[in-house]
VEXMIDO-633169 format. One record per residue: residue in one letter; x, y, z of N, C-alpha, C in turn. Coordinates in steps of 0.05 Angstrom, whole numbers, padded with zeros to 5 digits, always signed. Example, Ala and Ser with C-alpha at 12.3 -4.5 7.8 and 13.67 -1.06 7.14 Angstrom:
<rs>
a+00264-00114+00156+00246-00090+00156+00264-00066+00156
s+00257-00045+00142+00273-00021+00143+00258+00001+00157
</rs>
This chain:
<rs>
m-00230+02261+00583-00234+02272+00609-00212+02263+00628
r-00204+02238+00625-00183+02228+00643-00158+02245+00640
d-00150+02252+00616-00126+02267+00612-00128+02295+00624
s-00151+02308+00622-00154+02334+00633-00153+02334+00663
n-00164+02313+00676-00162+02310+00705-00133+02306+00714
t-00119+02288+00699-00091+02283+00706-00075+02308+00703
r-00080+02323+00682-00065+02348+00677-00071+02368+00699
r-00096+02370+00707-00104+02389+00728-00090+02382+00754
l-00090+02356+00761-00076+02347+00786-00046+02353+00784
w-00035+02348+00761-00006+02352+00758+00000+02382+00761
l-00017+02399+00749-00013+02428+00752-00016+02438+00780
e-00035+02427+00795-00039+02434+00823-00015+02425+00839
a-00005+02401+00834+00018+02391+00849+00043+02408+00843
t+00046+02415+00818+00069+02432+00810+00067+02459+00824
a+00043+02470+00825+00039+02496+00838+00046+02495+00868
i+00037+02473+00880+00043+02470+00909+00073+02467+00913
f+00086+02451+00896+00115+02448+00898+00129+02475+00894
a+00120+02490+00874+00133+02516+00868+00129+02535+00892
a+00105+02535+00904+00101+02552+00927+00119+02544+00950
a+00122+02518+00954+00139+02509+00976+00168+02517+00971
m+00177+02514+00946+00205+02522+00940+00209+02552+00942
a+00189+02568+00934+00191+02597+00937+00193+02604+00966
f+00177+02591+00983+00179+02596+01012+00206+02589+01022
l+00217+02566+01013+00243+02557+01021+00264+02577+01014
f+00264+02587+00989+00284+02607+00981+00280+02634+00994
a+00255+02641+01000+00250+02666+01014+00261+02664+01043
l+00258+02641+01055+00267+02638+01083+00297+02635+01085
a+00310+02622+01066+00338+02616+01067+00356+02641+01072
p+00352+02664+01058+00370+02687+01063+00368+02698+01092
t+00346+02693+01106+00343+02704+01133+00355+02685+01154
a+00361+02661+01146+00372+02642+01165+00403+02644+01166
p+00415+02638+01189+00444+02639+01191+00457+02618+01174
f+00478+02625+01159+00492+02606+01142+00520+02600+01153
t+00529+02576+01149+00557+02570+01155+00573+02576+01131
k+00592+02594+01133+00607+02603+01110+00624+02580+01098
e+00636+02564+01115+00653+02543+01105+00638+02522+01088
l+00614+02515+01098+00599+02494+01085+00579+02505+01065
g+00572+02530+01068+00552+02541+01050+00524+02530+01054
v+00519+02520+01078+00492+02509+01084+00479+02525+01106
c+00454+02522+01108+00438+02537+01129+00440+02522+01155
e+00444+02536+01176+00445+02524+01203+00417+02520+01214
s+00398+02535+01203+00371+02533+01213+00358+02507+01205
g+00344+02495+01225+00330+02470+01219+00305+02474+01203
a+00295+02499+01202+00270+02505+01188+00272+02498+01159
v+00295+02505+01146+00298+02500+01117+00299+02470+01112
r+00313+02455+01129+00314+02426+01126+00286+02414+01131
d+00271+02425+01151+00244+02415+01156+00226+02420+01132
i+00229+02444+01120+00212+02450+01096+00220+02432+01073
a+00245+02428+01069+00254+02410+01047+00244+02382+01052
t+00245+02372+01076+00235+02346+01083+00205+02344+01078
s+00191+02365+01086+00162+02366+01082+00155+02366+01052
v+00170+02381+01037+00165+02381+01008+00170+02354+00996
a+00191+02341+01005+00197+02314+00994+00175+02294+01002
q+00165+02296+01027+00143+02279+01035+00118+02285+01019
q+00113+02310+01015+00089+02318+00999+00092+02308+00971
n+00115+02310+00959+00119+02299+00932+00114+02269+00931
h+00123+02255+00952+00119+02226+00953+00089+02220+00956
g+00075+02236+00972+00046+02233+00975+00031+02238+00948
i+00040+02259+00934+00028+02265+00908+00033+02242+00889
e+00057+02231+00889+00063+02208+00871+00044+02185+00878
q+00039+02180+00904+00021+02159+00912-00008+02164+00902
i-00016+02189+00904-00043+02196+00894-00045+02191+00864
f-00024+02200+00849-00025+02195+00820-00025+02166+00814
s-00010+02150+00829-00010+02121+00825-00037+02109+00830
a-00050+02118+00852-00077+02108+00858-00097+02116+00836
v-00095+02141+00826-00113+02150+00805-00108+02133+00780
r-00083+02128+00773-00077+02111+00749-00089+02083+00753
d-00086+02071+00777-00097+02045+00783-00127+02045+00781
l-00140+02065+00792-00169+02068+00791-00178+02071+00762
n-00164+02087+00747-00171+02091+00719-00169+02064+00703
s-00148+02049+00709-00145+02023+00696-00168+02004+00703
i-00176+02004+00728-00198+01987+00737-00224+01996+00723
m-00228+02022+00722-00252+02032+00709-00253+02025+00679
e-00230+02027+00666-00229+02020+00637-00234+01990+00633
d-00224+01973+00651-00230+01944+00649-00259+01939+00653
a-00271+01952+00673-00300+01949+00678-00316+01958+00654
t-00308+01980+00642-00323+01990+00618-00321+01970+00595
r-00297+01959+00591-00294+01938+00570-00312+01914+00576
r-00313+01906+00601-00330+01883+00608-00360+01889+00603
l-00368+01913+00611-00396+01921+00607-00402+01922+00577
d-00384+01933+00561-00389+01933+00532-00391+01905+00521
s-00374+01887+00531-00375+01859+00522-00402+01846+00530
n-00410+01851+00555-00436+01840+00564-00459+01852+00548
d-00458+01877+00542-00479+01890+00526-00481+01877+00499
r-00458+01872+00486-00458+01859+00460-00470+01831+00462
a-00462+01816+00483-00472+01789+00487-00502+01789+00491
v-00513+01807+00507-00542+01809+00511-00556+01816+00485
s-00545+01834+00470-00556+01841+00444-00557+01817+00425
d-00535+01802+00424-00534+01777+00407-00554+01757+00417
l-00556+01753+00443-00575+01734+00454-00604+01742+00448
k-00610+01767+00450-00637+01777+00443-00643+01771+00413
e-00623+01776+00396-00627+01771+00368-00633+01742+00362
v-00617+01724+00374-00622+01695+00371-00649+01687+00382
s-00655+01698+00405-00681+01691+00418-00704+01700+00400
d-00702+01723+00388-00723+01733+00370-00726+01714+00345
r-00703+01704+00335-00704+01686+00312-00718+01660+00320
v-00710+01650+00343-00722+01624+00353-00752+01628+00357
s-00760+01651+00369-00788+01656+00373-00803+01657+00346
g-00790+01670+00326-00802+01671+00299-00806+01644+00287
i-00786+01627+00290-00787+01599+00280-00809+01583+00294
v-00811+01586+00320-00832+01572+00336-00859+01582+00327
d-00863+01608+00324-00888+01619+00315-00896+01609+00288
t-00876+01605+00270-00882+01595+00243-00892+01566+00244
y-00881+01550+00261-00889+01522+00263-00916+01519+00278
r-00922+01538+00296-00948+01536+00310-00971+01543+00292
a-00966+01560+00273-00988+01569+00255-00995+01549+00234
</rs>
């Protein structure tokens, strides 16, 4: 399940990035260009590129937080499994002791 959620988030992030880049390329031909430098004079394209970079950074932070949360949850699951085994072992020993006590009482 973890892998499918990570893949879904990655696909959504990729789709958002692709949409932003498509918008950037669609906008670029309509903006005035400086022939000598081959760059756009419009601040809109730079603003979009900056926004996309910030969005990518935010997405990276989200993925990092999801990985951290997943690691914490896996650790908690391992501890719960260990506690479950310990309780089961304790119950088994307790049942044996109860059986021995019952034998001596009779």
